[in-house]
C-alpha positions as CSV (number, residue, x, y, z in Angstrom):
1,M,0.0,0.0,0.2
2,K,2.8,2.5,0.8
3,N,4.7,1.9,-2.3
4,K,1.3,2.6,-4.4
5,V,1.0,6.0,-2.7
6,L,4.7,6.8,-3.3
7,R,4.2,6.1,-7.2
8,I,1.1,8.2,-7.3
9,L,3.0,11.3,-5.7
10,G,6.1,10.6,-8.1
11,A,4.0,10.7,-11.0
12,A,2.3,13.8,-10.0
13,S,5.7,15.7,-9.3
14,L,6.6,14.7,-12.7
15,V,3.7,16.2,-14.3
16,L,4.4,19.5,-12.4
17,F,8.0,19.5,-13.4
18,M,7.1,19.2,-17.1
19,S,4.4,21.9,-16.9
20,S,6.8,24.2,-15.3
21,L,9.5,23.7,-18.0
22,M,7.1,24.2,-20.9
23,T,5.8,27.5,-19.2
24,S,9.5,28.7,-18.7
25,C,10.6,27.9,-22.3
26,S,7.4,29.6,-24.3
27,V,8.4,31.4,-27.4
28,E,8.4,35.3,-27.7
29,D,7.2,37.4,-30.8
30,G,10.4,38.0,-33.1
31,V,11.5,41.4,-33.8
32,D,10.3,42.9,-37.3
33,G,12.8,42.6,-40.0
34,L,14.1,45.6,-42.1
35,N,12.2,46.8,-45.3
36,G,13.7,45.5,-48.5
37,I,15.3,47.9,-51.1
38,D,12.8,49.0,-53.8
39,G,12.9,47.5,-57.1
40,I,14.3,49.5,-60.0
41,D,11.9,51.1,-62.5
42,G,11.2,49.6,-65.7
43,A,12.7,51.4,-68.8
44,N,10.0,53.4,-70.8
45,G,8.8,51.9,-74.2
46,Q,9.7,53.7,-77.4
47,D,7.3,56.3,-79.1
48,G,5.3,54.8,-82.0
49,V,5.9,56.1,-85.3
50,D,3.8,59.2,-86.5
51,G,1.1,58.6,-88.9
52,Q,0.9,60.2,-92.5
53,D,-0.4,63.7,-92.8
54,G,-3.9,63.8,-94.1
55,A,-4.7,65.6,-97.5
56,D,-4.9,69.1,-97.8
57,G,-8.4,70.7,-97.7
58,A,-9.7,73.1,-100.3
59,D,-8.9,76.5,-100.2
60,A,-11.5,78.9,-98.5
61,I,-12.9,81.7,-100.6
62,G,-11.0,84.9,-99.0
63,L,-11.5,88.5,-99.6
64,E,-9.0,88.6,-102.3
65,E,-11.5,86.7,-104.5
66,F,-13.9,89.8,-104.3
67,A,-11.2,92.4,-104.7
68,K,-9.5,91.4,-107.9
69,Y,-11.8,93.2,-110.3
70,G,-10.5,96.6,-109.9
71,S,-11.8,99.5,-107.9
72,I,-13.4,102.9,-107.9
73,E,-11.6,105.8,-106.1
74,L,-13.8,108.4,-104.8
75,R,-13.0,112.0,-103.4
76,V,-16.3,113.6,-102.0
77,Q,-16.2,117.4,-100.8
78,G,-18.8,119.6,-99.2
79,M,-20.5,120.6,-96.3
80,R,-22.6,118.6,-94.0
81,P,-26.0,119.6,-92.9
82,D,-24.6,120.9,-89.5
83,S,-22.2,123.4,-91.5
84,V,-19.0,121.4,-91.0
85,A,-17.0,121.0,-94.0
86,F,-15.6,117.7,-95.1
87,D,-13.0,116.4,-97.9
88,Y,-13.3,112.6,-97.8
89,E,-11.2,110.2,-99.8
90,T,-11.5,106.4,-100.2
91,E,-11.3,103.2,-102.5
92,L,-14.2,100.9,-103.1
93,E,-12.6,97.7,-104.2
94,F,-14.8,94.7,-103.2
95,I,-17.4,93.4,-105.8
96,S,-20.9,92.1,-104.9
97,P,-21.3,88.2,-104.9
98,A,-24.2,89.2,-107.5
99,L,-22.4,89.0,-110.9
100,D,-25.1,91.2,-112.4
101,N,-23.7,94.0,-110.3
102,N,-20.4,93.8,-112.3
103,N,-21.8,93.9,-115.7
104,F,-21.1,94.8,-119.3
105,R,-23.3,94.7,-122.5
106,D,-22.2,95.3,-125.9
107,D,-24.9,96.7,-128.2
108,D,-22.7,97.6,-131.0
109,P,-22.0,100.5,-131.4
110,D,-23.5,101.2,-127.7
111,H,-22.0,100.0,-124.5
112,E,-23.7,99.7,-121.2
113,F,-21.9,99.2,-118.0
114,Y,-23.3,98.6,-114.6
115,F,-21.0,98.0,-111.6
116,L,-21.1,98.2,-107.8
117,R,-18.1,98.4,-105.5
118,L,-18.2,98.1,-101.8
119,L,-15.9,99.7,-99.0
120,N,-16.0,96.8,-96.9
121,A,-16.4,92.9,-97.4
122,P,-19.1,91.9,-99.4
123,N,-22.6,91.7,-97.4
124,V,-26.2,90.9,-97.6
125,D,-27.4,94.7,-97.9
126,E,-24.5,96.0,-100.1
127,I,-24.1,99.0,-98.0
128,N,-21.1,101.6,-97.8
129,G,-20.5,101.6,-101.4
130,A,-21.6,103.0,-104.7
131,A,-23.0,101.5,-108.0
132,I,-22.4,103.4,-111.5
133,S,-24.3,103.0,-114.5
134,L,-22.7,104.3,-117.6
135,D,-24.1,104.3,-121.2
136,V,-21.7,105.1,-123.9
137,I,-23.4,106.0,-127.1
138,D,-21.9,105.4,-130.4
139,A,-18.7,104.1,-128.7
140,G,-15.6,105.0,-130.5
141,L,-17.1,107.4,-133.0
142,A,-17.0,110.9,-133.5
143,S,-20.5,110.8,-132.0
144,Q,-19.5,109.3,-128.7
145,S,-21.6,110.5,-125.8
146,F,-22.0,109.5,-122.2
147,S,-25.1,109.1,-119.9
148,F,-23.9,108.6,-116.3
149,E,-25.4,107.8,-113.0
150,I,-23.9,107.1,-109.4
151,Q,-25.9,105.7,-106.7
152,F,-24.7,105.9,-103.0
153,S,-25.6,103.1,-100.7
154,D,-25.2,104.3,-97.1
155,F,-21.8,105.4,-98.1
156,A,-20.5,106.9,-94.7
157,I,-18.4,110.1,-94.6
158,F,-16.5,110.1,-91.4
159,S,-14.9,113.3,-89.7
160,D,-12.2,113.7,-87.0
161,D,-14.8,114.7,-84.4
162,L,-16.1,110.9,-84.4
163,T,-19.3,112.0,-86.5
164,Y,-20.4,111.1,-90.0
165,I,-22.9,111.5,-92.5
166,S,-24.0,109.0,-95.2
167,L,-25.2,109.5,-98.8
168,D,-28.1,107.4,-100.1
169,D,-29.3,109.5,-103.4
170,S,-28.3,108.9,-106.8
171,Y,-26.8,111.8,-108.8
172,Y,-26.9,112.1,-113.0
173,G,-24.8,113.6,-115.5
174,A,-24.7,113.4,-119.2
175,I,-22.4,114.6,-122.0
176,N,-23.5,115.6,-125.5
177,T,-27.0,114.3,-125.0
178,N,-30.3,115.3,-123.6
179,N,-30.8,112.0,-122.0
180,R,-31.6,113.2,-118.5
181,V,-34.3,112.4,-116.0
182,S,-37.1,114.7,-115.8
183,N,-36.9,115.4,-112.2
184,N,-34.1,117.9,-111.5
185,Y,-33.1,116.7,-108.1
186,G,-29.6,114.8,-108.4
187,V,-28.8,116.2,-111.8
188,A,-25.1,117.6,-111.9
189,T,-24.7,121.2,-112.4
190,T,-21.6,120.4,-113.9
191,F,-20.1,117.1,-115.2
192,T,-17.2,115.8,-117.1
193,I,-15.9,112.4,-118.1
194,S,-12.1,112.0,-119.1
195,E,-9.6,109.3,-120.2
196,Y,-12.3,106.8,-121.0
197,S,-11.1,103.5,-122.6
198,F,-12.5,100.0,-122.6
199,D,-10.5,97.0,-123.7
200,D,-13.0,94.5,-125.3
201,T,-10.5,91.5,-125.0
202,T,-9.7,92.0,-121.3
203,N,-13.0,93.9,-120.2
204,N,-11.0,96.6,-118.5
205,L,-12.9,99.7,-118.2
206,K,-11.1,103.0,-117.1
207,F,-12.5,106.5,-116.9
208,S,-12.2,109.5,-114.6
209,F,-15.2,111.7,-113.8
210,V,-16.0,115.1,-111.9
211,M,-19.5,116.2,-111.0
212,E,-20.8,119.2,-109.1
213,I,-24.4,119.1,-107.6
214,D,-25.9,122.3,-106.0
215,G,-27.3,122.5,-102.6
216,N,-30.9,122.3,-103.8
217,N,-30.2,119.1,-105.7
218,N,-28.3,116.9,-103.1
219,E,-29.2,115.7,-99.7
220,T,-26.6,117.5,-97.6
221,G,-28.3,120.6,-98.8
222,N,-25.1,122.4,-99.7
223,H,-22.7,122.3,-102.8
224,L,-21.3,118.7,-103.3
225,R,-18.5,117.8,-105.6
226,V,-17.5,114.2,-106.4
227,D,-14.3,113.1,-108.3
228,G,-13.9,109.5,-109.2
229,A,-11.3,107.2,-111.1
230,V,-12.7,104.1,-112.2
231,D,-10.4,101.1,-113.3
232,I,-12.2,97.7,-113.0
233,M,-12.7,94.6,-115.0
234,V,-16.5,93.8,-115.8
235,F,-18.0,90.5,-116.8
236,E,-20.2,90.6,-120.5
237,N,-23.7,89.9,-120.3
238,V,-24.9,88.1,-123.4
239,N,-28.3,87.3,-122.3
240,P,-30.6,88.8,-125.0
241,S,-33.2,89.5,-122.3
242,Y,-31.3,91.8,-120.4
């Protein structure tokens, strides 16, 4: 009986000893390692080859297309309705998109011209310009004569004081003919045409004119003088219904 108790006590002591040994040998957490070195960036890829240039687009219609048929040089002198004198010079060089506004017809031996030139780019209302109608009777003959009309279209005359007037009326002149309008308003008191020429190969029309209109016959109410030099190209109208 005594030996059995001793064996039990010894087994219990061995269990306590092993438990104590395992407790004293428990593993602690390890220290974190150093961060690794960053890797090297990869090499950039090569740029792709540029594509071929596209085909050129069609040229746009520029102002030069409307300014290659000559011009009218004008000098207008007079007195404004507010009694301020003016002396204004300009060049009208743009044609209207409507071809019948740059027109010539040959009715041998007569020539008929009608042409419009604008100060600014062509516009729908065709303002700030002047249209001229010139009939040449018996062109090139000893009996040659002229019938002339200039029609202003909101033709602006600017002054240094930042004011302006605009002309909108028509003025008429005739040489060696009685072909004048019945209404005296707008008929020139004096009128001359000089250096007239027309090349029927190039359709180049040239002439100069001077007209003076008294105050009762123009919209300023004062004496008005208009000097012009025409050097233009015109299109021939072969339409018999013209």
